[in-house]
N, C-alpha and C positions, 0 to 999 in steps of 0.2 A: 504494500500500500504506500501511497505517497508520503513523503516527509516534507518538512518546511523548506528543504533545499532541492526537492525534486525538480528537474528542469522542465520547462514548457517545451513544446515542439510546434514549430511552424513549418509546414511543407508546402512549397509553391511549385506547381507543375504547369509548365507551358505545354502547348499542343503542337507537335510537329516542328520543332526548332532545330535547325542545323547547327552543328557544333561551331562552325566558323562565323557565327553571327554575334559573337561576343568579344569585346575588347580583350578580356582576360584570356581568351583562346586564340588571340592573334589577329582578329579582324582588323584590316587597315582602314575600314570605312565606318562601321557602325559604332555609335557611342552608347555604352552601357555602364555608366559610372557606378551604379548601385550594386549590380551583380559583381562588377570588378572589385568593389570595396569588400564585399563578402568573401570573395576569393583571396584578397590580400590579407584579410584578418582570419582566414580559416584555411580549409584544404580544397584544392581544385583537383578533380580527377580527370586525367587525360585519356584514360582507356575505360570509360564507362559505356555500357551497352544495354539496350533493351533486348528482351528475349523474343519479341515479336514487334514488327514495325506497324502493327494495326492498333488503333486506339483502345478498344475494349480488351483485347487479349493482354496488352501491355499493362493497362491500368488494373485489370483484375489480378494479374500476377503480382503487382505491387500490393494490392489489397489483401491477398491471401498468402503470398510467399510461394505459390505453386506455379509451375509451368502451365501454360494454357491447355495443352492436351491432357493434362492430368485431372482437370475438373470440367472440361467441356466448353469453356468460353474461348473457342478457337477463332471466332470471327466476331464482328460487331453485333450487338443486339441479341445476345444469348443470355442465359441465366446461370449465375453461380449457384450450385446446390446449397440450399439454405442451411444445411448442417456444417458447412465448411467454416472453420475458424477464420476470422478476419481481423484486420487491424483495428477497426472501430470497437468491436466487442472486447478484444483483448486489452486495449488501452483503457476502455471504460472499466473493466474489471480491476484495473490498477488504480482506479480513483480519478482518472483524467476526465475533465469536461471535454466535449467534442464540438468543434465548430467547422462549418463547411461553407465555402463560397464558390459560385461559378459552375463550370461544366461538371457533369457527373460521368456518364458514358462508361460506367464500370460494368453494369449489366442491365438487362431489360426490365426486370420485374420489381426492382427495388429503387428507392430514392434515398438520399442522405438521411432524411428524418426516419426512414425505416430502421436505420442503424443507430438511432439516438443522437445524430448530429443536430446541433442547432444551426439554422440557416434556412435558405430558400431553395426549394426543389426545382430543378430543371430536368425532368425525366428523360432518360435516354441521352441522345446527343444534346438535345435541348437548346440549340443555338437560337437565341431570341431575335437575331437580326433578320430572319426571314420576313419579319413584319415590314421591313423597308420596301419589299418588292410589291406589296399590294396595298390597296386603300385600307386605312385603319378603321376597324370596327370596335369602338370602345367597349361595347357590351360583350363582344366575343373575347376581347382581351381580358376583361374582368372574369368571365366565365372560365377561361383557360388558365387563370392565375399567372399571367405573364408579369413576373415581378420586375422585369426591366422596364416594361411599359409603365407600371405603377411608379417606379422610380422617376421616370421622366415627368409624369403628371404631378407628382409631389413637389418637384422642383420647378414646375412651370415651363418646361421645355416642350416644344413641338416634337412630334415623332420625326426623326431624321429622314432626309431624302438623300438619294445618291446621284452623283454626276461623275463625269469622266470614267464611266464604267468600261472595263475591258474584259473580254472573254478570251478563251484559249485561241491559239493561232489557227487551229483547224476550223474552217468555215461551217462545218456541219455539227460542231460541238457547241453547246450552249453553257458550258461551265464558266460561271462568272469568277474571275480571279481577283479583281480589285475594283474599288470605287471610292470616290471622295465623298465623305459623309458631311452633311450639313450640321450646324449647331456647334456649341462649345466643346472643348476637350472633356469637360465634366459629364457631358451627355453620351459619351462613347461607352461601349460595352466593357472594354478593359478598365476604364475608370470606375464603372459600376462594380466590377469584381473587386477592385482595390478598395472601394468604399465599404463594401460588405465585409471584407477581411479586416479593415481597420476598425469597423464597428464591433466585430466579434472580439478582436484583440483588446479593445478598450473595456468592453463589458466583462470579459473573463478576467482581465487584470484586476478590475475593481472587486470582483467576487473573490479572487484569490487573496486579495488584501484582507477580506473578512474571514474566510474559512480555510485558507491555505491550499486549496486544491489546484493542482497544475492543469494546464489546458493543452489540447492538441487542436490546432487550426489548420485545415487543409484548404488551400486556395488554388483554384484551377481556372486557367485562362482558356478561351476558345482559340487562341492564336499563338503564334503567327500563321497557323493553318489558314489556307485560303478559304473563302474570299476575304481579302484584306480591306475591310471597310474602315476608313480612317478619317477623322476630322483633321483640319489644319491645326498645328504646323506639321503633324506627323506625315500626312499624305505627301507633302512636298519637301520633306526634311532632307532627303538624299537625292543627289543628282545621279540619274542612271549612268551617265558617262564615267562616273567615278568607280563603278563596280567592275572589277577586272574579270576577264573571261577565264574560267577554270580550264585546265588542260583536258578535262574529259567532256567538255561541252559538245565537241564535234564527233562524238562516237557514232560510227556508222553500223555498229552491231555485227561486224564480220566475225563469223565463227561463234556467235553467241545464240542462246535460245531465241526462237522466233518471237516469243511473247514480249521481249523487250521492245522490239520495233512496233509491234501491234499496240502495246500500251502507250508508246509515244504518239502514235497516230490517233488513238482513241481518247486518251486522257492527258495528252501533253501538247507539245508544240513542235511536232515533227517537221524538220526542214526549216524552221524559223531561224533567222539570223540572231546573233547574240544581242543585237540592238533591240530586238523584240523581247527577248527574255529579260534583259536588265530593266526594262520599263516596269515589269511586274516586281522584280526583285527589289527595286527601290522602295516600293510600297511595303514589301515584306520586311525590309530592314526598318522602315518607319514603325511598323507594328512592334518589332522587337524593342525599340526604344520606348515606345508607349508602355509596354509591359514593364520594362526596366524602371520607368518612373513610378509605376504603381508599387513595385517592390521597395523602392525608396520610401514611399509613404508608409508601408508596413513596418520597415525597420525604424522609422521615426516614431511610429506609434508605440512600438515596444520600448524604445529608448525613453520616451516621455513618461511611460508607465513605470519606469524603473525595472523592466523585465528583460531588457535586451541581453545582458550578460548571463542571465539564467535561462536562456532559450536556445535550444538546438534549432538553427534555421537552415533549412535545406532547400536548394533550388535545383531543379532538373527538368527534363522534358520527357514526355511519354515515348517519343521516337523522333527521328529526324525527318528531313525533307530533301528531295533531290535538287531543288533549286536550279534546274536547268542542266545539271550534270547528266551526261549520257542522254541528252535530249528528253529528259523525263522531269516530271513535276510530281509533287505529292509523294505517295508511297504506293506499294503494290506488289506485283508478282516479280520482284527482283530483290536481291539481297546485297546491294552495294553498301559499303560502310556509311555512305551519306545518310541512310535511313536507319541504320542500326546503332551507330555510335552517337552518343548523346552527351550534352553538357551535364555536369553534376558538381555542385559547389556546396560545402557544408561549413558552417560557422557555429561555434557554441562553446559551452563550458568544457574545458580540458581538451578541446580540439586543437591540434597542432597547426601552426601556420606552415604552409608549404604546398608542394605538388606531389601527387601520388600517381604513379604509372601502372599500378597493379590492374589486372583484369577484374572489373567489378560489374555487377548487374544492377539495373534499376530495382528489381525485386529483392536485392540484398537490403534495401531500405526497410523492408518488412521486419526482418530480424533486428536491424539496427535500431529502429524506433522502439521495438519491444525491449531491447537491451537497455536503451536509454531510460526507459520507464521502470526498469527493475523487474520486468517480466521474464519468466523462464522461456527458453527456446521451445519452439513447437516441433514435436517429433516428425520425422520424415518430410522435412521442409526442403525446398529447393534453393533457398537463399542462405546467406551467411551474414552475420553481424559484421559491419565495417568498423565497429568500435576499436578493435586493436590497431587498425590503420589510422583512425582518427586521433587516437591518443598515444600512438607510438608504444603500445603495449605488446606483449607476447600473445601468441594464439592465432595469428593469421597464417594460413597455408596458401602459398601462391598458386594461382591457376596457370596451367600451361596452354589452355585454349578456352574459347567461349563458343556457345552454340546458339543458333537461332532457328525459329520456326515460322512458317507462313502456310495458310490454308486457302483463304479466299478473300479477295477484295476486288470487286468488279468481275474478275474471272476466278473460277475454281482451278487452283494450280498449286497443289501441295509441294512445299520445298522444305529442305532441312539443310542447315549450314554448320560447318565447323571452321573456326578461324583461329590460327595461331599468330604468333608475332611476325611470322614470315610468309605464311601461305593461307589461302582460303579455298575450301572445297564446298560446292553446293550440289546437293542431290535434287534434281528436278524430276518429279514423277511423270511429266508429260513431254520431256525433251532431253537433249543432251545435258551432261553435267558441266559444271564450270570449275575451273581451277585457276587461281590467280597467284602469281609470284609477287607478293607485296613489297619485297625489297627492290626488285627491278622495275615493277609496275605498280606503284602505290595508288594509281588512279583507276586500276582495274579495267584496262582497255583491251588486253590480250588474253583470251581464253586459252589456257595451256592444257586443257583436259585431254586433247588428242595428240599432244606432243610427246613422243616416246622418251624424250630426255627427262620428263617429269613422272615417269611411270612409278618409280619407287615412292616418291612423295605422295602421289595420288593414292596408291594402294594403302599407304600408312594412314592417310587422312580418312579414307573410306572406312577402314577398319575401326578407327577411333570414333567416327561418327555413328557407325552401326552399333558399337558397344554402348554408346550414350543412349541411343534410341531404345535399345533393349532394356537397359537399366532403369529408364524412366517410363517404361511400358508405353512407348509411343507406337501407335498403330501403323506408322510408316515403316517400322522395322522390318516386318515380313515382306513387304513389297520391295523395299530396297535390297534385302538379302537375295530375293529371287532374281534380281537383275544386276547383281554386283559385277559380273564379268562384262557387262555392256556399258558400264558407266565410264 
């Protein structure tokens, strides 16, 4: 149970944020002073990974500490079995108050308040900005409990409208990727999430002052996942001409699974020049800074309440975004580092200042937060507590590889991945395998799966991946074993 010195926990999760969009990770363009400050005063992980690049599987793994295939939430909008232990219930059993702001998208059949979080529910994906696209019906908004709309009304702001709207490059695709939002900064959805989080921090800090109970506040942004709806100054904050073209932008998919090109044509900007890509990326980076400013407000609220130095503050993203690399956007049936490698920054009591290069997962935060709260480890869990790394204590066993899984997003295309420091192998159930030499080819342009010079490396990675699938009872194990010789 909590003691007078039990740390609070604030977990901030962005949605689909590429590692290279933060100053502390080396971005030459985007300004993120608040996350950079957290990184400077805490630990920045340079090799953090999600287990799945799809929102619900990744978030559910964080919530339960289990790999998606182990409890069935392998795609968006499925349901976690109700008997599965989760972060909310376990922290609550340790005496923590629970607060939640923003996106949910953990599973289909529950909302945050189902798990005793204080906050406002946005079921499923729950993105409230879809209201921008249609004429506002105030009665329907009240009936559906659109809390963002209520926030606008309470503050006397008109429902925002969009201008300078852009869609994907392909003329037959209607995927909206960005738009300039009318109204003040305070009327934007990221500010609304920040405001809700600050409200919870202040309320729970006051109550802790009376009864001593610590709190766990989980703040979730809907961005910088597209569509990037931004008010000024964020919409025009970055000049597209300042965004450098990455080496992988012109990938023509030679020797790669056909699904990569098909995804680019259907859900990307196939054949578009970099000048078209960077127009959208300038808005994406503006979204990143908008979120960073809200994180600054959260840190300030903790500081003003006298709780900052007794709070474990974690910033991460559920997965990455292609951002025009390999002519792809968003995430999907491909397993490039761009979508599986994520930012992760931790600041708090006893956390050492520095940079950590160990292989870690987003779902390691499940055990880490329980460890922080004084809870015992959950048997048969897939994550590990990062506390030994954070505090320079003994007990961490380095990983030699990380694994990833994908089943369906737009297309059904089961994939499994093993990645070491030097190589990556991907098993694709519907096409050829992929093997990348990350030392010679860090941008994953050349598929070496059929190169005889890499036979021994490929066979080793295949065997290690199959062993992992078997040990975690992954249904793909039998199928992969049956075709091992053809990969």
